[in-house]
N, C-alpha and C positions, 0 to 999 in steps of 0.2 A: 504494500500500500504506500502511495506517495505521501510525503510529508505535507501537512496542511499549513497554509500561511497564517501568521499571527499579525494583527494590526495594532500598532502602538501610537495613539495620538499624542502629539506634543506641540508646544507653542514656541517656535524659534523667534529670535529677536529681529531677524531680517530675512528677506526673501529674494531681493533683486541683486544680481551680480552685474556690476558695471565693468566692462572690459576696457583696457587702456586704448585699444584700437579696434576698429571694425574687423571682424573675422573675414578673411578672404576666401573661405570655403563656403560658408552659409550666409555671409553678409550681415550677420547679427552683431549688434553692439551691446545688447543686454541678454540676460537669461534668468529664468525663474521657474522652479519646478516644485510641484506640490507634494512629492513623495521621495523618501529615501529607501533604496532597495527596489527590486523589480521582480514581480512574480513570473515574468517571462523567463528569467534565469538563464539567459544565453551564457554558455560556458566560457566564451571568449571576451565577455564584456569588460572593458577597461575600468568600469566603475567599481570593480572589486579592488583596484589598487588602493594602497593605504591612504594616499592623499585625497581620494574621493570618498572612500567607504568609512562609515562610522562603526564597522564591525571588525572585531579582532579575528573572528572566524569567517573567512570568505564564503563559506557555505550558507551563512545566515542571510546573505544578500538577497537570495530568492525566496526566503521564507519568513523573514522578520521585516515587515514593511512599516516604516515610520511615516505617520500621517501628519503633515503640517496643517493642523486644523485652522490656524489663523492666517493661512496663506493669502486668501483674497483680501483681507483687511490690510495686511502688510503690503501687498502689491499696489493697492489703491493709494496708500500713503506714499509709497516710493515713487510711483509713476506721476503723481500729481505735481511733483517738484523736479521732474527729470525731462530734459529735451527729448522730443519725439524722435525715435529711431527704431529699427527693427529689433524685436524681442523674440528670443527662442524660448518657447514655453509649450505646455501641454504634455500630458503623460497618460496614455490610454491603456495602461496595464489593467488587469481585472479589478484592482482596487477602485478604479475610477467609476465602475458601475455602482458601487455603494456610496462613495464619498462625493463624487461629482465636483471635485475641486478644480479640475482642468477647465470645465465649462465655466465655472464662476470666474476664474482668472481670465478666460477669453472675453467674458462679458465686460470686465473692467477694461481690457485693452480696447474693446469696441467703444465704450463710453468715452474714453480719453483719447481716442484717435490714434492708437499705436498700431503699426503694422506688425504682423506676426509670422514667424516661421515655426512650423510643427514638423517634427521627425518622428515617425511612428512605425510600429510593427503590427498594429492591430486595426482591423476594419471598424472597431468601436468608434473611431474618429468620425465615422459617417453619422453617428447620432447627433453631432453638432454641426451638420452641414448647413443648416439655416443660419447659424451664428457665423460660421466661416464665410458664407456668402455676404453677409452684412459687413463684416470686417473688410472683405476684399473691395466692396463698393465704396467704403468710407476711407480706408487707408490702403492697405494691400495685405494679402495673405499668400503664403506658399506652404503646401503640405507635401512632404516627401515621405517615401516609404523605405525603410531599411530592409533591403533584400540582397542577399549574397549568392543566391542560386535560383534555379528555375525547375519546375517539375520535370522537364525533359533533359536536365543536365546530368552528366555521368555520375556524379557523387551526391545527388540530391538527398537520398535517404540518409546518408552519413551526415550531411549538413543539418538536416532536420533534427537529428539526434543531438547535435551541438546547440541547437536553438531551444531546446528544452520545451517549455510550454507556449512559446510564441505561435500564433496562428500561422498556418502554412502559407507559403509564398503565393499560391494560387489565389487565396482569399485576399491577400494584400494587393495583388494586381487587379483583382475585381474591384476593390475599393478605389484604387487609382483611377480606373476607368470611369467610375461613377463621379468622382471629383472632377475629372477632366470634362465630362459631359455637362457638369454644372457650372463650368467656366472657372474653376479653381486651378491655378497653375500647380502642376505636380510633376514628380519625377522619382527617380530611384537613387538612393544613397547606398552604395555597396561598400559598407565599412563594418568590419574589416574583411578583406578578401583573405581567405585562409590558404596558405601554401599546401598544395597537394590535395585540396578538397574543392576549391572553387576559383582557382586562379588560372585555369587552363583556357586556351583560346575558344574552345567550344562553349564552355559555360559563359564566358564573358560576352561572346557574340549573342548567345541566347538571352542574356540579361538585357542587352540593348534591344533585341527584337521584341521581347515581351513588353518592355517599357514603351517602345514606339507604338506597338499594337494596342496598348491600353491608354494612349493619350499622354504618356509621360513626355516631358520636354527635355530631359537630360538624364545622364547617369554620372554620378559623382562617386569616385572610388578612392579608397586608401588602403594601406596595408595594416597588418596586425601589429600592435604594440603590447609588450609584456613587461611587467615590473613587479618587484617584491612579492607580496603574498599572492597576487593574481598570477604571476608567472609560475609559482610553485603549484598553485591550484590547477592551472591549465595543464601543466605537464603531468600532473597526477591523473587528470581526466583522460589525456592522450594515452597514458600507460595502461589504463583500465579498458578503454573502448577501442582505441586505434593504435596498438603497440607498434604496428608497421610504420606509422608516421613519426613516432617519437624521436628516432635518430635524426630525421630531417630537421625537426624543430630545434633539437639540441645544437645542430650545426648552424642553423640560421639565427638562433638566439643564444649565443654563447653567454657565459656567466655574467659578464658586465654589459651585455647588449640590451637596449630598450626596444629598438625597432630592428627591422630586417637588415642584415649586413650585406655588403656588396651591392651588386646591381639588380638584385632579385625584384625589388619593388619597381624600379624603373622599367624593367622588361614587362612586368604585369601591367603597369599603367599604359604602356604603348599598345598592348593588346586591347585594353579597354578603349583607347582612342580609336583604334582600327575598327573595332566592333561598332562603336557609336557612329563613325563615319559611314559605315555600310548602310545604316538605317536613318541617316540624316538628322541625328541629334548630337548635341555637344557633350563632351565629357567634363564640362564645367557647369555649375549652376548659374543661370541668368540672375543678375542682381535685380531684386524687386525695387522699383523706383516709387518712392512715396508720393502720393498725390499732392500736388501743390508745393513740392519741395523746390525752393529757390536755388538750390545747388544740385539739382538733378543732373545737370551736365557734368559737374565735377564727379559725381558718382559713376557716371558712365565711363568717364576717362579713367577713373580708378579701376573699374572693372576690366577695361582693356589692359591696363598696366599689370594688374594681378594675373590675368590670364597669360600675359606674356611671360611673367615670372615662371608660371607652371610649365609653359612650353620650353623655356630655356632649361628648366630642371630636367625635363624629359630628354632634351637634346644633349644633356651632360655638358652644358656650357660652363665656362669659367665662373667661379663664385663672384668675381667682381662685377661681371655683367648681370648676373642674377640679382645681386644686391643693389645695383644701380636702379633697376626697375622697381624693386621692392621699396626702396627708400623714396623714390619719386611718387609711388602710389600713396605712401603714408603722408607725404607732403601735400599732395593734392587733396587728400581726404581731410586734412586739417586746415586747408585754405578757407578762410572765412568769406572771401569774395567769390562771386560767380566767375568761373574761369573763362567763360565766354566773354564776359564784360572786360576782364583783364586783357584778353587777346584783341578785342575790338578797339579798346582805347589805347593800348600800349604796344600792340603787335607782338612779334616774336620776342622782343626784348623783355616784355612783361612776363612771358612764360619762362624765359631763362632766369629771371630774377626769383622765381619760386625756389625755395631751398631744395637741393638735391635733384633739380631738373637739368639745368645747364643747357648748352648749345644743342647737342645731339638729340636728347630727349625732348627738348623744347621744339625742335623741328618736327619730330614725329607727332607730338601732341597737336601742333599747328595743323598738320595734315588731317588729323582726325576731326579737328574743329571745323576746318574748311569743308570736309565731307558732310558734317552735320548741317552746316549752313546751306550747302547745295541741295541736300536731300530733304531735310526737315525744316529748314528755315529757323533753326534754333538761335542762331546768332543774329 
């Protein structure tokens, strides 16, 4: 008999995490979650790492769920004095059926005009489709599904065993299709892709195909990370269920390694990009642009720069090139003026005066701005 979950209500002092910079994967600036622990209990989840987990025993992560019963009140208080930007929130694990904290938090985001990003493994998110549509009309919303394999992939059954109680991928894709049909931007987040289980070319192309066929707009992928107690826990799981894979993971994650060593991840990411290209979707998540944002053009330029960083990483470009685009993206993100106005009034010199932009990148940004002016009349 499987172990039953226990729910422990508590009242934290804060709920909203404010990040130093906008995340260039999900484009979020804030995050807020109503629960600690997750009944889905995916064996590879990074949230078992000591810096994230409140549990000394990583096994408790899936069975001892801490309920932030004052989460809605805390979120309202925090957002009422916070500049509007994209917030990562929502958690539709089974506990949400009973406590409904994710919906209450989304209601607050709607009332205060905050755009929302939701990353989910459960079709339960469809319960709140009405609210998601309202948020999307008022601000913006993006709902992505965490999917690392498909029903027709070679190792799907083994991956399902790794995902414990999470609803199967077919149900997640069905939910994606319903969101897309309702006009909600959606896509797939394949994190983490597990070596030897779902990083092969056949599986990655299948993920892109299923995503495209169900109205998804992107596949965003990354590799596995392992640290401290989570690493020990995961290696134990491998030894018990997939002993044939344990030597591979020991090689890829030596004693002091946190993420994959060598070029393993880069090769996988290139396969993801190839699969996405076949089905006409990007391997990067489009940035949601907030309605009425006076710096919307800045955000689009940042999106281009961040995507360039990722491409350079896949091309194994020198670090100085990668960092030049990354630092320029940070600088444009922090620019208080509309970059279109800067270019219109000061020309190329104005762009070159932005910290970490300079002559070469200033010229590339100018080309992008000219393209916007010719196509969309932004300038």
